[in-house]
C-alpha positions in Angstrom: 101.7 27.4 74.5 100.0 30.9 73.6 98.7 29.0 70.4 97.4 26.0 72.8 95.6 28.5 75.3 94.1 30.4 72.2 92.6 27.6 70.6 91.2 26.7 73.9 89.1 29.9 73.7 86.9 27.9 71.4 84.3 25.0 72.5 85.5 21.5 71.1 82.4 21.6 69.0 83.5 25.0 67.5 87.0 23.8 66.7 85.9 20.5 65.2 83.6 22.4 62.8 86.5 24.7 61.8 89.0 22.1 61.3 86.4 20.6 58.9 86.1 24.2 57.4 89.7 24.6 57.0 90.3 21.6 55.3 87.2 22.1 52.9 89.0 25.6 52.1 92.2 24.2 51.7 90.6 21.2 49.3 89.1 24.3 47.1 92.6 26.2 47.2 94.5 23.5 46.0 92.1 22.8 43.3 92.1 26.5 42.6 95.9 26.9 42.8 95.5 29.3 45.4 97.1 29.9 48.6 94.9 29.7 51.5 97.7 30.6 54.3 98.0 33.7 53.8 95.1 33.7 51.5 94.2 37.3 49.9 90.9 38.8 50.4 90.4 38.4 46.7 90.8 34.4 47.5 88.2 34.9 50.3 85.8 36.3 48.1 86.0 33.9 45.5 85.9 31.2 47.6 82.6 32.3 49.7 80.6 33.3 46.2 81.7 29.5 45.3 80.0 28.3 48.1 76.9 30.4 48.0 76.7 29.2 44.2 76.7 25.5 46.0 73.4 26.6 47.6 75.7 26.6 51.1 73.5 28.2 54.1 74.3 32.0 55.2 75.0 30.3 58.3 77.6 27.7 56.8 79.4 30.3 54.7 79.9 32.8 57.7 81.4 30.0 60.0 83.8 29.5 57.4 84.6 33.0 56.7 85.3 32.8 60.7 87.2 29.8 60.6 89.5 31.3 57.8 90.1 34.1 59.9 90.8 32.5 62.9 93.3 30.2 61.5 95.1 33.8 60.0 94.8 35.3 63.6 96.3 32.3 65.3 99.2 32.3 63.0 99.7 36.0 63.8 98.6 37.2 60.3 96.0 39.8 59.3 92.4 38.4 59.0 91.2 38.4 55.3 87.3 38.4 56.0 88.1 41.6 58.2 88.6 43.4 55.0 86.1 45.7 53.6 86.4 43.8 50.2 85.4 40.5 51.9 82.8 42.0 54.2 80.6 43.4 51.4 80.9 40.2 49.5 79.5 38.2 52.7 77.0 41.1 53.2 75.7 40.7 49.6 75.3 37.1 50.2 73.2 37.6 53.4 70.9 39.7 51.9 70.4 37.5 48.6 70.2 34.2 50.4 68.6 35.6 53.7 69.5 34.9 57.5 66.5 32.9 58.2 68.1 29.8 59.8 66.7 26.2 58.8 66.1 25.0 62.1 65.3 21.6 63.3 61.6 20.8 64.4 61.0 21.1 68.5 60.5 18.2 70.0 58.0 19.1 72.9 56.8 17.3 75.7 54.0 16.0 73.9 55.9 14.7 71.1 58.7 13.2 73.4 55.8 11.4 75.4 54.7 9.7 72.0 58.4 8.9 71.0 59.2 7.0 74.3 55.9 5.5 74.6 56.5 3.5 71.4 60.6 2.4 72.5 60.5 -1.2 73.6 61.8 -2.1 76.9 65.0 -4.1 75.6 67.9 -2.9 76.9 68.9 -0.7 73.9 65.4 0.5 74.4 65.6 1.5 77.9 68.7 3.6 77.1 67.2 5.6 74.1 64.2 6.2 76.5 66.5 7.4 79.0 69.0 9.6 77.1 65.6 11.4 75.2 64.2 12.0 78.6 66.9 13.3 80.1 68.2 15.5 77.0 64.7 17.1 76.9 64.2 17.2 80.9 67.7 19.0 81.5 67.4 21.0 78.0 70.6 19.4 77.4 72.8 20.2 74.3 73.7 16.5 72.5 77.5 17.0 73.4 76.6 17.7 77.0 74.1 14.5 77.2 77.1 12.2 75.8 79.8 13.7 77.9 77.8 12.8 81.2 79.1 10.2 83.7 77.1 8.4 86.5 78.9 10.8 89.1 77.1 13.7 87.2 73.9 12.5 88.4 72.5 13.1 91.9 69.3 11.6 93.0 67.3 13.9 95.1 63.7 13.3 96.4 62.1 15.3 93.8 64.0 14.1 91.0 67.4 14.3 89.9 70.3 16.8 90.1 72.4 16.7 87.0 76.0 18.4 87.3 77.3 19.7 84.0 81.1 20.3 83.4 82.4 22.6 81.0 80.2 23.4 78.0 79.6 25.8 75.2 78.6 28.7 77.5 80.8 27.5 80.1 84.2 27.8 78.9 85.8 28.6 82.6 84.6 25.0 83.5 82.8 26.2 86.7 80.0 24.0 86.0 76.5 24.3 86.5 73.5 22.1 88.2 70.2 21.4 86.3 67.1 20.0 88.3 65.1 17.6 86.6 61.6 16.8 88.4 59.9 13.3 88.3 56.9 14.9 86.8 54.5 13.4 83.8 57.6 12.1 81.6 59.4 10.3 84.7 62.9 11.0 83.1 64.5 10.3 86.3 63.1 7.0 86.8 63.7 6.3 82.8 67.2 6.9 83.9 67.3 4.5 87.1 65.7 1.8 85.1 68.5 2.1 82.5 71.5 1.9 85.3 69.5 -0.9 87.0 69.3 -3.1 83.7 72.8 -1.9 82.2 74.7 -2.4 85.7 76.4 0.6 85.0 77.6 2.1 88.2 80.7 4.5 87.2 82.3 5.7 84.0 80.5 6.9 81.1 76.3 6.9 81.6 75.4 6.1 77.7 77.1 3.7 76.1 77.1 1.4 72.8 74.4 -1.5 72.9 74.5 -4.0 70.3 72.1 -7.1 70.5 71.8 -6.9 73.9 75.6 -6.6 74.5 77.0 -3.6 76.4 80.0 -1.7 75.4 82.6 0.5 77.5 82.9 3.3 74.8 80.9 6.4 75.3 78.4 7.0 72.7 79.1 9.7 70.8 76.8 13.1 69.8 76.4 11.9 66.3 75.4 8.6 67.3 72.9 10.3 69.9 71.0 11.9 67.1 71.0 9.1 64.6 69.1 7.3 67.6 67.2 10.2 68.1 66.1 10.2 64.2 65.3 6.5 64.3 63.1 6.4 67.7 60.9 9.9 66.3 60.4 8.0 63.0 58.9 5.4 64.4 56.0 7.5 65.4 55.9 9.2 61.8 58.0 12.3 62.5 60.3 13.2 59.5 63.6 12.2 60.5 65.1 15.1 58.4 63.5 17.5 60.2 64.8 15.9 63.7 68.3 17.1 65.1 70.6 16.7 68.4 69.0 20.2 69.2 65.2 19.1 68.8 64.6 18.1 72.5 66.3 21.4 74.0 64.3 23.5 71.2 61.4 21.4 72.5 61.6 22.2 75.9 61.9 25.7 75.3 58.8 25.6 73.4 57.4 23.4 76.2 57.8 25.7 78.8 56.4 28.8 76.7 53.5 27.3 75.8 52.8 26.4 79.6 53.4 29.8 80.4 56.7 29.5 82.3 58.9 32.6 83.3 61.1 33.3 80.7 63.8 33.9 83.2 63.4 30.6 84.7 63.6 28.7 81.3 67.0 30.8 80.3 68.7 30.0 83.8 67.5 26.2 83.0 68.9 26.4 79.5 72.2 27.9 80.6 71.9 31.0 78.8 73.3 34.3 79.3 70.6 36.5 77.2 66.9 36.3 77.1 66.7 36.5 73.3 68.7 33.3 72.9 65.9 31.3 74.8 63.2 33.1 72.6 65.2 31.8 69.4 64.6 28.3 70.6 60.9 28.7 70.8 58.9 27.8 68.0 56.3 30.4 66.6 53.5 29.2 68.6 54.9 31.3 71.7 54.2 34.4 69.4 50.4 33.7 69.7 50.6 33.4 73.6 52.6 36.9 73.8 50.3 38.5 71.1 49.1 41.7 71.9 45.7 41.3 70.1 44.8 38.2 71.7 42.5 39.6 74.1 40.5 41.2 71.1 41.3 39.5 67.7 
């Protein structure tokens, strides 16, 4: 039971990533003739060096080292990644490769408007338009979007209230509410049109839809990402630069461009720290806040 509670301290997305990371580490250990649990610091340094040689990003290497340590701690063992030997190698990798993350393109309000305008009004199109607009308008993580049920929506005279349950930054499961105004992009109207056309009155909000036939199954976050890439490609955007986080990054960037109070943007995005919100904004916001904008 203690192990179950310890595992529950991480979000489902993190646990899924860790499981994949540990499978990769286990396969490498098997091929190398090394022991994965317990793993020696030497084994871990050789593994992360191998990953760097394959061209893996710093964030991927860091996460895999964290997954190995987490598995050891759950087993009551010392974490090899905490040793000076492993930490020194990881620092060297960061200094060599660099830490600047490869971020997906921000899908800003103007781009969202172009994307949804291109989407046809068949059943799948109504769903996709509602998904993209709601993901952007509520600044949702893709996992939050696909987890929504009809019961999570509450119509309001000024738009739509989205009631969120457990999420990445709400592991206690207290829930948050996000207001989506019925402004220029008409996200609440798009959701209402999808519900009316699909006949969905309860259960999963966004479901599979093939050739006009509606599935009872909830869409996965990966399926949403594929839909988003497809719809963005239709207006000439590079799908390789688009990801499930693009609407969320786009909301933060659009809010910054519009001069919104950073504190309000952080609250809308459910961020505990303003620095986190700033990290979602594209570099254009740096020009708005530049100390030299008045005289350069």
